[in-house]
N, C-alpha and C positions, 0 to 999 in steps of 0.2 A: 355395768352392771349387765345393766338391764337390750343394751343396743347391742350389746353383743351378742346376748342372748336372740335378739330378733334380729339378727344376722343368719346365726346357721340356720337359724329354718327358714328365711328366703328360700338359701341356697341350698337347704333338703327338698322342698320344697319343688327347688328350676333343678336340682338333678333329679326328684322322680317324675317327672314327666316328662324331662330328656329319656327317660327308664322307660316310661311307657314309650314311647316312639321309637325306640331302637327294637323293645321288646315285637313290638308289631313287625316293624318289616323285617326280623328274623319273620317268623312263624308266614308273613307271603313268600320272605326268597325261599323256605324252607317248603311249602307247597309248591311254587314253582318251579324246585327242584325234579319234584317226578313223572309232574309231562312231557319236560324239556329229557327226563334220561328217559322213559317211554320214543318222545320224537329221535332222541339222536338214535338207540336199538332199530327203532323201524327205518331209518332212512341210509343205516351202514349197509346192509344185505344184499341192498340198489345200487345203494355208490360201489361194492363190490363189483359185484356179477357187472356190472357195467365196464369196470374197470381190464373184467377178463376180455369182456368180448371188442372190447376197444385193442387190446395188448393181441388175440385170436389174432386179427385182420390185419394188425404194425407185422407178426409175425410171421404168419403164414400166405404174405403175399412181397412183392417184389417191387410191390411200388412203395415209390417216396414220394409221400403227405408235407405237404408244409408244418401241418399239426405232430408229426412224430418221426421228423429226420429235424440232429442235428445239425447245427450250423459247421458250418466248418472253424469263420472266426468271430463269434460274436457277442458282440460290441455294445446291447444294451439291453439290460432285461427289466421285467414290470414287478413288482413285489407288492401283493393285497396285505392289506394288516388288518387285522382284529378287531378291537375294540370294545369301549360296552358305550353305551348316551351316557349314563346316569352314574356315581362318584358312589361315595361309599359301599365298595365290593375290593376295600385292601389293595392291596401289593399288584388286582391285577389286568389293570391295563396298563401298568407303568412297566409290570412284569411282559408281556406284547410287545410292548415298544424299546423298551432293553433290547426283543429274539431278532425286531424289524430292524435297530442298528447294529446287530451286529452283523446280521446275513447280511446287510448294506457297504458294510466295512466289509464282509470278505466278499461281494462281488466289485465292486470296485478295485481292491487288490489286485483282482484279476485281469486288471482293463476293462471290467463294463462299467456301464454308466444306466444309474438308479433310474425306473419312471415309477410312482412312489403310486399309487392309493389305496383309501382308505375307506373303512368304513366302523361309524361310532363317533360320537363329537370328542368325545376325552382326545381321540386320534387326532380327529381336526385342527384341536383346541393346542395342541400337542405342538402340534408343525406348521401352527400356523403365530401361534407365539416366539415360534423362533424360524420364520418368516421363509419356513421351508417352501419349495416347490410340492403341488402335489395336480396330480395331474386328473382327478376328478376324486370325489367322496359319495358318502350315503347314510346317513344320516336316518335317528325313529323309529329301530324298530329290533339294536339286537339285543331286547329281552324277549323275546320272541317271533323270529322270522318264520316269514315265509316262503316259499319256493319262489314264488312270483320273483323278490326280493332278490334271492340267487342270479333268476332269469337277468332283471336286470342288468345285476354289475357283470356279471358273463359277458353278458353284447361287447360292450366298447373293449374288454379283456382280451377276449375273441377277436375283435377287431385290429387290433392294436397288432395279434400275435400272425397273420395273417398278412400285414399293412408289413412291404418293405423296410426297412428301415433307416433309408437314403428317405421318406417320409414320415419318418417319425414313428418306425411300429417296431417293436421290438421281437428278443430271439427266447428271450425262454419268462416263465409266468412263476413266480413264488406266491406262496400262498403264505400268508404266521398270523397264525389262533394259536389258542390254549383250548387245549388235549383233557378231557375231562374223563380221569381214572377212577377217581373216586368221593367222595364227601369230602375229605379229606385234601385230595393230590389231583391237583390243575397242575400242567405244565404245561409251559409255550414250546409250540412246534416254529418251526419251516418245513412245507413241503413243497419241489419243484412239480407244480402239474402239468408243464408245456415245456418241452419239447418233451413226448411219456415216454419218462426211461423204460429199457428194453431188458437192462442187465440181468433185474431180478425179478422179469416177469414170472406170473402165476403157470403157465401154458410152459415158455423152456423148466421153472423149475420142476415140476412133475416127467414132462420126456429127458430130462437128466437121472429118476430115480429109473436103477435097473428095474429091463422088459419095459419100457415105455419106448413108446414110439410116434411121435411129433404128427398129431393129425392132420389131414391132407382138405384144406379149405376149397367150393367152390362158392367167387361172392356175384350176385346182383345185383346191377346194371354192371360195376366192377367194382376192383377193391379202393379203391379213388370214394365212388359214390358215396362206399358204407363208412370211412369217415369221416367225408362230410356231412355225414348223418349222424353219422353214432359220437364224435370226437365234440361238440358242441354240448349234450346232452351229457356225455362226460362232463366236462369243466361245468356245469350246471351241477352236479349232481354233487361233486365233489366240494368245492362253494360251499351250497346249500350246507351237506353232513356238516363242514367246519365249522360253519352261521351258529347250527344248532349241538357241537360242539362247543362252543364258545359261548353259548346261552347256557349253557345246565353249568360251566365251568363258573360265568358271571354271578346265577343265582347260589353258585356252594360258599364261594368267595364271600361273596353278601351278606346269606346267615353265617359264614362264621365270625365278620365284621360285626354282623350286629349284636352279635354272642357274648361278643368278647368288649362290644361295648357297655351292652348290660351289665353285662359281669365288672367294671368296673365302675358302671351307677351303683351299685349292691353292696360295695367294694367301699365309695367311698356317701354313700348315707348314712353307714354303719359306722364310718367312722366321723363324719358329723354328729350324728346321730350320742356321739362319746363326751368328744364338744362341747354341744350341747346341754349331754346335761348335768359336766363339771362344773360349764358353768351357772349353769339351774343351782349347783350344791351350792357353784364360790356365795351366789346371791342370796340361800337363804340364808348361808352359814354369817352370810354380812348384815345380816339382817337383825337377825336372833341376835349378835353384837350388840350391836344397838340398841336393841331393846333392852338389854341385860344392865347397855352399862347408862342406858338412860335413867333404867330402876334405880342402880345404885347412885348415880346421883342425884337421882327425888330424891332416897331415903336419906344422905349423905344429908342433903337437903336439911331435911325436917329433923332428924337428929338436933344438928346446930342450931333448928330456930326455938327448939324444946329449949337449949341448955340455957 
């Protein structure tokens, strides 16, 4: 019985140590969420206004730009998947990968070849284990991305869009990331970045309102020159905003997963403590029974010798 009690004590000690680790990780993730939320809030207006500016140029001119013009027969699409570098975040990365898989199947059903770009070690490991081709990958910054990271990612993507499909270029650019809605809700989404969709453009929506007239624009040096300058910034800002959204979602998912692990550890400690107490009580009861039995046997032996 003593051996069983020692086993319970060792397990309680081990689970308690694990609980301290998960609790610390939960607190770290909670502290980083606040910073990530502030960065998302700061970057979103810039990305939105830049999108409006690009849309204004595209709708206010007759220029046919490679980054705003739909291909007649698109044959290849690029998909940028944003996952995490580290685990212990529940289903965060797996949900993003699942959304990318669904987007890939949809694009293939439309007759398009898919070129995959990945951010985060989890996505790289997933595709590497299955021996799936990846055009390019970036790792090491998913929990705290900087604008320089978004710029580094945007470079080869813009180049692929500008390159002819016969030379390995793409007709479309999609991004899959986890959108941060609240501390409890993070949703994987897929957005098409290029060509810029003008069907629901803000400028056109405003013009559709009663009494509103489309503005007239004069571009210097030219509409094409303005698009050349704006569109790279547009892609960089959208990717940066997506990275920040994904980082906030990753921290929230990790906090939730670590809180669940901590709660499970507490329940396990309580259960093991009850078992240890039962084992201790059984051990004490057995010792008392042995003492009583021994005393009774000694008394019987003494009584027999007196006779």
